[in-house]
Each structure stands twice: as structure tokens, then as C-alpha cells.
N, CA, C and O atoms as a GROMACS GRO file, in nm:
protein
  372
    1MET      N    1  -3.935   5.639   7.429
    1MET     CA    2  -4.037   5.662   7.518
    1MET      C    3  -3.917   5.737   7.658
    1MET      O    4  -3.837   5.667   7.720
    2ILE      N    5  -3.932   5.849   7.674
    2ILE     CA    6  -3.837   5.865   7.825
    2ILE      C    7  -3.944   5.978   7.917
    2ILE      O    8  -4.046   6.025   7.867
    3ARG      N    9  -3.908   6.004   8.033
    3ARG     CA   10  -3.914   6.079   8.106
    3ARG      C   11  -3.825   6.168   8.123
    3ARG      O   12  -3.705   6.137   8.120
    4LYS      N   13  -3.873   6.311   8.146
    4LYS     CA   14  -3.766   6.445   8.216
    4LYS      C   15  -3.842   6.494   8.275
    4LYS      O   16  -3.962   6.506   8.250
    5ARG      N   17  -3.750   6.552   8.411
    5ARG     CA   18  -3.802   6.650   8.494
    5ARG      C   19  -3.748   6.808   8.483
    5ARG      O   20  -3.655   6.833   8.560
    6LEU      N   21  -3.786   6.898   8.412
    6LEU     CA   22  -3.764   7.042   8.376
    6LEU      C   23  -3.801   7.123   8.491
    6LEU      O   24  -3.913   7.121   8.542
    7THR      N   25  -3.687   7.208   8.537
    7THR     CA   26  -3.729   7.282   8.610
    7THR      C   27  -3.710   7.453   8.538
    7THR      O   28  -3.597   7.497   8.521
    8PHE      N   29  -3.820   7.527   8.505
    8PHE     CA   30  -3.805   7.638   8.454
    8PHE      C   31  -3.777   7.743   8.557
    8PHE      O   32  -3.837   7.751   8.664
    9ILE      N   33  -3.693   7.812   8.522
    9ILE     CA   34  -3.635   7.978   8.604
    9ILE      C   35  -3.684   8.075   8.542
    9ILE      O   36  -3.678   8.056   8.420
   10GLY      N   37  -3.735   8.186   8.573
   10GLY     CA   38  -3.726   8.314   8.503
   10GLY      C   39  -3.898   8.362   8.556
   10GLY      O   40  -3.960   8.336   8.660
   11ARG      N   41  -3.934   8.435   8.446
   11ARG     CA   42  -4.081   8.483   8.498
   11ARG      C   43  -4.164   8.368   8.414
   11ARG      O   44  -4.198   8.353   8.297
   12VAL      N   45  -4.175   8.305   8.522
   12VAL     CA   46  -4.271   8.135   8.477
   12VAL      C   47  -4.409   8.124   8.575
   12VAL      O   48  -4.506   8.057   8.543
   13GLN      N   49  -4.398   8.202   8.698
   13GLN     CA   50  -4.528   8.189   8.754
   13GLN      C   51  -4.604   8.302   8.766
   13GLN      O   52  -4.545   8.409   8.782
   14GLY      N   53  -4.762   8.302   8.758
   14GLY     CA   54  -4.841   8.403   8.763
   14GLY      C   55  -4.859   8.469   8.594
   14GLY      O   56  -4.911   8.577   8.565
   15VAL      N   57  -4.805   8.378   8.509
   15VAL     CA   58  -4.820   8.443   8.364
   15VAL      C   59  -4.922   8.319   8.272
   15VAL      O   60  -4.960   8.334   8.156
   16GLY      N   61  -4.947   8.214   8.348
   16GLY     CA   62  -5.011   8.108   8.270
   16GLY      C   63  -4.935   8.002   8.194
   16GLY      O   64  -4.961   7.935   8.094
   17PHE      N   65  -4.836   8.010   8.271
   17PHE     CA   66  -4.740   7.900   8.253
   17PHE      C   67  -4.790   7.716   8.269
   17PHE      O   68  -4.770   7.612   8.206
   18ARG      N   69  -4.849   7.750   8.364
   18ARG     CA   70  -4.891   7.582   8.434
   18ARG      C   71  -4.974   7.536   8.305
   18ARG      O   72  -4.953   7.431   8.245
   19TYR      N   73  -5.058   7.617   8.275
   19TYR     CA   74  -5.199   7.613   8.175
   19TYR      C   75  -5.183   7.574   8.055
   19TYR      O   76  -5.237   7.478   8.000
   20ARG      N   77  -5.089   7.669   8.002
   20ARG     CA   78  -5.020   7.670   7.837
   20ARG      C   79  -4.947   7.499   7.871
   20ARG      O   80  -4.989   7.408   7.800
   21ALA      N   81  -4.867   7.474   7.953
   21ALA     CA   82  -4.816   7.334   7.970
   21ALA      C   83  -4.905   7.232   7.940
   21ALA      O   84  -4.896   7.129   7.872
   22PHE      N   85  -5.010   7.294   8.018
   22PHE     CA   86  -5.107   7.166   8.023
   22PHE      C   87  -5.161   7.095   7.887
   22PHE      O   88  -5.162   6.982   7.840
   23TYR      N   89  -5.206   7.229   7.850
   23TYR     CA   90  -5.273   7.215   7.698
   23TYR      C   91  -5.187   7.197   7.583
   23TYR      O   92  -5.228   7.164   7.472
   24ALA      N   93  -5.076   7.218   7.611
   24ALA     CA   94  -4.946   7.173   7.494
   24ALA      C   95  -4.948   7.018   7.509
   24ALA      O   96  -4.962   6.945   7.411
   25ALA      N   97  -4.932   6.967   7.645
   25ALA     CA   98  -4.895   6.834   7.698
   25ALA      C   99  -5.027   6.769   7.610
   25ALA      O  100  -4.992   6.706   7.510
   26LEU      N  101  -5.116   6.773   7.626
   26LEU     CA  102  -5.256   6.731   7.580
   26LEU      C  103  -5.261   6.731   7.433
   26LEU      O  104  -5.316   6.645   7.364
   27ASP      N  105  -5.209   6.819   7.397
   27ASP     CA  106  -5.216   6.854   7.220
   27ASP      C  107  -5.116   6.738   7.131
   27ASP      O  108  -5.142   6.688   7.021
   28LEU      N  109  -4.974   6.711   7.233
   28LEU     CA  110  -4.879   6.621   7.219
   28LEU      C  111  -4.872   6.481   7.270
   28LEU      O  112  -4.773   6.409   7.273
   29ASN      N  113  -5.011   6.450   7.317
   29ASN     CA  114  -5.025   6.305   7.400
   29ASN      C  115  -4.923   6.279   7.469
   29ASN      O  116  -4.870   6.168   7.466
   30LEU      N  117  -4.872   6.396   7.556
   30LEU     CA  118  -4.783   6.354   7.706
   30LEU      C  119  -4.839   6.340   7.814
   30LEU      O  120  -4.931   6.413   7.851
   31THR      N  121  -4.791   6.238   7.887
   31THR     CA  122  -4.823   6.235   8.031
   31THR      C  123  -4.747   6.306   8.134
   31THR      O  124  -4.658   6.377   8.087
   32GLY      N  125  -4.756   6.307   8.253
   32GLY     CA  126  -4.666   6.407   8.383
   32GLY      C  127  -4.771   6.476   8.435
   32GLY      O  128  -4.892   6.454   8.450
   33TRP      N  129  -4.668   6.597   8.469
   33TRP     CA  130  -4.741   6.728   8.542
   33TRP      C  131  -4.667   6.817   8.571
   33TRP      O  132  -4.544   6.808   8.567
   34VAL      N  133  -4.726   6.911   8.604
   34VAL     CA  134  -4.659   7.074   8.602
   34VAL      C  135  -4.694   7.171   8.757
   34VAL      O  136  -4.808   7.218   8.753
   35MET      N  137  -4.641   7.196   8.845
   35MET     CA  138  -4.644   7.286   8.953
   35MET      C  139  -4.554   7.383   8.970
   35MET      O  140  -4.442   7.386   8.918
   36ASN      N  141  -4.606   7.477   9.056
   36ASN     CA  142  -4.541   7.601   9.071
   36ASN      C  143  -4.460   7.588   9.176
   36ASN      O  144  -4.530   7.576   9.277
   37ASN      N  145  -4.330   7.584   9.205
   37ASN     CA  146  -4.205   7.563   9.306
   37ASN      C  147  -4.215   7.697   9.388
   37ASN      O  148  -4.232   7.806   9.333
   38TRP      N  149  -4.199   7.676   9.555
   38TRP     CA  150  -4.202   7.752   9.635
   38TRP      C  151  -4.052   7.859   9.600
   38TRP      O  152  -4.027   7.949   9.680
   39ASP      N  153  -4.011   7.850   9.546
   39ASP     CA  154  -3.867   7.934   9.478
   39ASP      C  155  -3.920   8.066   9.379
   39ASP      O  156  -3.862   8.174   9.386
   40GLY      N  157  -4.030   8.044   9.292
   40GLY     CA  158  -4.065   8.101   9.189
   40GLY      C  159  -4.037   8.010   9.054
   40GLY      O  160  -4.088   8.054   8.951
   41SER      N  161  -3.970   7.902   9.043
   41SER     CA  162  -3.952   7.858   8.948
   41SER      C  163  -4.072   7.760   8.920
   41SER      O  164  -4.144   7.756   9.019
   42VAL      N  165  -4.121   7.674   8.810
   42VAL     CA  166  -4.187   7.569   8.810
   42VAL      C  167  -4.104   7.448   8.754
   42VAL      O  168  -4.001   7.461   8.689
   43ILE      N  169  -4.167   7.321   8.792
   43ILE     CA  170  -4.123   7.218   8.809
   43ILE      C  171  -4.232   7.124   8.728
   43ILE      O  172  -4.345   7.102   8.771
   44MET      N  173  -4.177   7.069   8.598
   44MET     CA  174  -4.270   6.979   8.533
   44MET      C  175  -4.212   6.853   8.509
   44MET      O  176  -4.097   6.856   8.465
   45GLU      N  177  -4.266   6.738   8.530
   45GLU     CA  178  -4.225   6.611   8.450
   45GLU      C  179  -4.313   6.568   8.332
   45GLU      O  180  -4.436   6.573   8.325
   46ALA      N  181  -4.221   6.523   8.236
   46ALA     CA  182  -4.302   6.499   8.129
   46ALA      C  183  -4.248   6.378   8.030
   46ALA      O  184  -4.137   6.364   7.978
   47GLN      N  185  -4.359   6.302   8.024
   47GLN     CA  186  -4.301   6.178   7.961
   47GLN      C  187  -4.395   6.123   7.830
   47GLN      O  188  -4.518   6.131   7.817
   48GLY      N  189  -4.317   6.076   7.756
   48GLY     CA  190  -4.331   6.015   7.608
   48GLY      C  191  -4.233   6.032   7.512
   48GLY      O  192  -4.124   6.002   7.562
   49GLN      N  193  -4.221   6.072   7.381
   49GLN     CA  194  -4.113   6.098   7.267
   49GLN      C  195  -4.034   6.194   7.305
   49GLN      O  196  -4.088   6.301   7.333
   50GLU      N  197  -3.887   6.181   7.315
   50GLU     CA  198  -3.822   6.318   7.331
   50GLU      C  199  -3.847   6.411   7.225
   50GLU      O  200  -3.824   6.525   7.265
   51GLU      N  201  -3.876   6.408   7.137
   51GLU     CA  202  -3.947   6.508   7.032
   51GLU      C  203  -4.043   6.557   7.031
   51GLU      O  204  -4.064   6.647   6.951
   52GLU      N  205  -4.134   6.519   7.116
   52GLU     CA  206  -4.258   6.577   7.133
   52GLU      C  207  -4.223   6.650   7.274
   52GLU      O  208  -4.268   6.763   7.291
   53ILE      N  209  -4.162   6.603   7.355
   53ILE     CA  210  -4.115   6.675   7.512
   53ILE      C  211  -4.065   6.811   7.453
   53ILE      O  212  -4.122   6.917   7.482
   54ASP      N  213  -3.947   6.803   7.362
   54ASP     CA  214  -3.896   6.945   7.295
   54ASP      C  215  -3.987   7.013   7.230
   54ASP      O  216  -3.957   7.133   7.235
   55LYS      N  217  -4.097   6.993   7.162
   55LYS     CA  218  -4.209   7.061   7.120
   55LYS      C  219  -4.302   7.149   7.190
   55LYS      O  220  -4.372   7.245   7.156
   56LEU      N  221  -4.271   7.061   7.337
   56LEU     CA  222  -4.347   7.113   7.449
   56LEU      C  223  -4.296   7.226   7.497
   56LEU      O  224  -4.358   7.333   7.498
   57VAL      N  225  -4.167   7.206   7.546
   57VAL     CA  226  -4.078   7.346   7.591
   57VAL      C  227  -4.114   7.441   7.479
   57VAL      O  228  -4.178   7.545   7.495
   58ALA      N  229  -4.067   7.398   7.366
   58ALA     CA  230  -4.116   7.544   7.245
   58ALA      C  231  -4.242   7.594   7.243
   58ALA      O  232  -4.275   7.707   7.208
   59MET      N  233  -4.303   7.515   7.276
   59MET     CA  234  -4.472   7.549   7.277
   59MET      C  235  -4.474   7.669   7.404
   59MET      O  236  -4.505   7.787   7.387
   60ILE      N  237  -4.433   7.603   7.536
   60ILE     CA  238  -4.448   7.694   7.624
   60ILE      C  239  -4.357   7.824   7.621
   60ILE      O  240  -4.406   7.929   7.662
   61GLY      N  241  -4.232   7.821   7.575
   61GLY     CA  242  -4.174   7.925   7.555
   61GLY      C  243  -4.211   8.052   7.479
   61GLY      O  244  -4.155   8.161   7.496
   62LYS      N  245  -4.308   8.030   7.395
   62LYS     CA  246  -4.390   8.119   7.283
   62LYS      C  247  -4.498   8.203   7.362
   62LYS      O  248  -4.566   8.281   7.295
   63GLY      N  249  -4.519   8.194   7.495
   63GLY     CA  250  -4.613   8.251   7.560
   63GLY      C  251  -4.564   8.429   7.587
   63GLY      O  252  -4.458   8.477   7.628
   64THR      N  253  -4.695   8.491   7.542
   64THR     CA  254  -4.660   8.635   7.549
   64THR      C  255  -4.568   8.668   7.677
   64THR      O  256  -4.470   8.741   7.667
   65PHE      N  257  -4.606   8.611   7.793
   65PHE     CA  258  -4.561   8.686   7.912
   65PHE      C  259  -4.453   8.582   8.015
   65PHE      O  260  -4.415   8.601   8.131
   66VAL      N  261  -4.428   8.479   7.930
   66VAL     CA  262  -4.353   8.379   7.981
   66VAL      C  263  -4.214   8.461   7.954
   66VAL      O  264  -4.210   8.553   7.873
   67MET      N  265  -4.094   8.415   8.036
   67MET     CA  266  -3.987   8.460   7.986
   67MET      C  267  -3.880   8.321   8.089
   67MET      O  268  -3.876   8.291   8.208
   68ILE      N  269  -3.830   8.284   8.000
   68ILE     CA  270  -3.750   8.135   8.065
   68ILE      C  271  -3.608   8.199   8.067
   68ILE      O  272  -3.561   8.256   7.968
   69ASP      N  273  -3.539   8.185   8.192
   69ASP     CA  274  -3.401   8.224   8.162
   69ASP      C  275  -3.302   8.127   8.146
   69ASP      O  276  -3.198   8.130   8.078
   70ARG      N  277  -3.362   8.013   8.239
   70ARG     CA  278  -3.306   7.890   8.226
   70ARG      C  279  -3.384   7.763   8.250
   70ARG      O  280  -3.478   7.769   8.329
   71ILE      N  281  -3.355   7.657   8.195
   71ILE     CA  282  -3.398   7.547   8.183
   71ILE      C  283  -3.333   7.441   8.233
   71ILE      O  284  -3.243   7.398   8.160
   72ASP      N  285  -3.360   7.356   8.391
   72ASP     CA  286  -3.258   7.257   8.400
   72ASP      C  287  -3.336   7.112   8.403
   72ASP      O  288  -3.440   7.083   8.463
   73SER      N  289  -3.271   7.046   8.336
   73SER     CA  290  -3.345   6.927   8.255
   73SER      C  291  -3.250   6.775   8.332
   73SER      O  292  -3.127   6.769   8.343
   74LYS      N  293  -3.324   6.695   8.362
   74LYS     CA  294  -3.308   6.564   8.386
   74LYS      C  295  -3.365   6.463   8.325
   74LYS      O  296  -3.482   6.475   8.288
   75THR      N  297  -3.300   6.354   8.304
   75THR     CA  298  -3.402   6.221   8.242
   75THR      C  299  -3.406   6.110   8.389
   75THR      O  300  -3.314   6.063   8.456
   76ILE      N  301  -3.522   6.098   8.397
   76ILE     CA  302  -3.558   5.990   8.496
   76ILE      C  303  -3.646   5.880   8.472
   76ILE      O  304  -3.695   5.870   8.359
   77PRO      N  305  -3.672   5.803   8.553
   77PRO     CA  306  -3.721   5.684   8.533
   77PRO      C  307  -3.881   5.706   8.490
   77PRO      O  308  -3.953   5.786   8.549
   78LEU      N  309  -3.925   5.623   8.381
   78LEU     CA  310  -4.059   5.637   8.345
   78LEU      C  311  -4.164   5.575   8.458
   78LEU      O  312  -4.149   5.476   8.528
   79VAL      N  313  -4.276   5.671   8.449
   79VAL     CA  314  -4.387   5.616   8.553
   79VAL      C  315  -4.472   5.499   8.494
   79VAL      O  316  -4.523   5.516   8.383
   80GLU      N  317  -4.486   5.411   8.543
   80GLU     CA  318  -4.573   5.282   8.436
   80GLU      C  319  -4.708   5.327   8.456
   80GLU      O  320  -4.750   5.368   8.565
   81ASP      N  321  -4.766   5.321   8.368
   81ASP     CA  322  -4.951   5.331   8.391
   81ASP      C  323  -4.980   5.490   8.357
   81ASP      O  324  -5.099   5.513   8.334
   82GLU      N  325  -4.916   5.573   8.352
   82GLU     CA  326  -4.960   5.710   8.381
   82GLU      C  327  -5.060   5.731   8.238
   82GLU      O  328  -5.037   5.683   8.126
   83ARG      N  329  -5.135   5.787   8.264
   83ARG     CA  330  -5.254   5.795   8.174
   83ARG      C  331  -5.269   5.947   8.093
   83ARG      O  332  -5.308   5.977   7.980
   84SER      N  333  -5.213   6.036   8.224
   84SER     CA  334  -5.270   6.178   8.152
   84SER      C  335  -5.142   6.286   8.218
   84SER      O  336  -5.037   6.262   8.278
   85PHE      N  337  -5.197   6.391   8.182
   85PHE     CA  338  -5.111   6.530   8.232
   85PHE      C  339  -5.182   6.611   8.308
   85PHE      O  340  -5.302   6.628   8.288
   86LYS      N  341  -5.099   6.684   8.429
   86LYS     CA  342  -5.204   6.722   8.518
   86LYS      C  343  -5.140   6.846   8.570
   86LYS      O  344  -5.017   6.849   8.565
   87VAL      N  345  -5.202   6.948   8.620
   87VAL     CA  346  -5.143   7.078   8.701
   87VAL      C  347  -5.170   7.026   8.846
   87VAL      O  348  -5.270   6.973   8.894
   88ARG      N  349  -5.056   7.057   8.897
   88ARG     CA  350  -5.074   7.050   9.031
   88ARG      C  351  -5.062   7.154   9.134
   88ARG      O  352  -4.988   7.246   9.099
   89HIS      N  353  -5.114   7.165   9.254
   89HIS     CA  354  -5.137   7.277   9.311
   89HIS      C  355  -5.056   7.274   9.460
   89HIS      O  356  -5.102   7.286   9.574
   90GLY      N  357  -4.933   7.256   9.419
   90GLY     CA  358  -4.857   7.244   9.567
   90GLY      C  359  -4.845   7.172   9.649
   90GLY      O  360  -4.801   7.209   9.758
   91GLU      N  361  -4.886   7.019   9.619
   91GLU     CA  362  -4.836   6.893   9.658
   91GLU      C  363  -4.673   6.891   9.634
   91GLU      O  364  -4.612   6.952   9.547
   92GLU      N  365  -4.620   6.804   9.735
   92GLU     CA  366  -4.496   6.760   9.696
   92GLU      C  367  -4.484   6.667   9.559
   92GLU      O  368  -4.582   6.622   9.500
   93TYR      N  369  -4.365   6.650   9.524
   93TYR     CA  370  -4.358   6.573   9.408
   93TYR      C  371  -4.286   6.477   9.437
   93TYR      O  372  -4.261   6.390   9.353
   0.00000   0.00000   0.00000
């Protein structure tokens, strides 16, 4: 089990990215959150098996209007007792 913080750069806001991530994470039994960042990027933290997180990223990238130019990824400490994946609306992480 790992947790990654991913920053997606490209055409990722206003194209359904966060909700695509939300439903894909639910399908893959991942926990964490996703939110728009002030600079036009999208930040996501996903926790689960690394293979499932990789599948999540692939599923998001298949979006019709989504155009990911770059993904910055970093492994971070696990969040104990996290039970769900959420779409955040502008609050700090």
C-alpha cells in the first residue's frame, strides 16, 4: 500500500477531470482526494496498491477533453483510517 501526491498539468480544469478521477478511484477501491489548484493544475492524493493508482491515472487520461501535458508524482506517507475518495472544492491540502 502506498500514497502518491500527483499534480496534473495541461488542460485539466473545466473538463470533468475531478469527477472522472472520483468515479475511477471508487471503481479501483482507492482512497484520497482530488481538487483544482489555483494555477490551473489539478492535485490528487491517491492511496492504495501502486498498480491501481497507475490504472487510475490511465483511466483519467482517456477523457475526451482531458489533455495531460505533465504529471509530477511524489510518494508521501499513508493516511491511516482513510475510508473514501473525495472531490475537494478549493480548501487547502
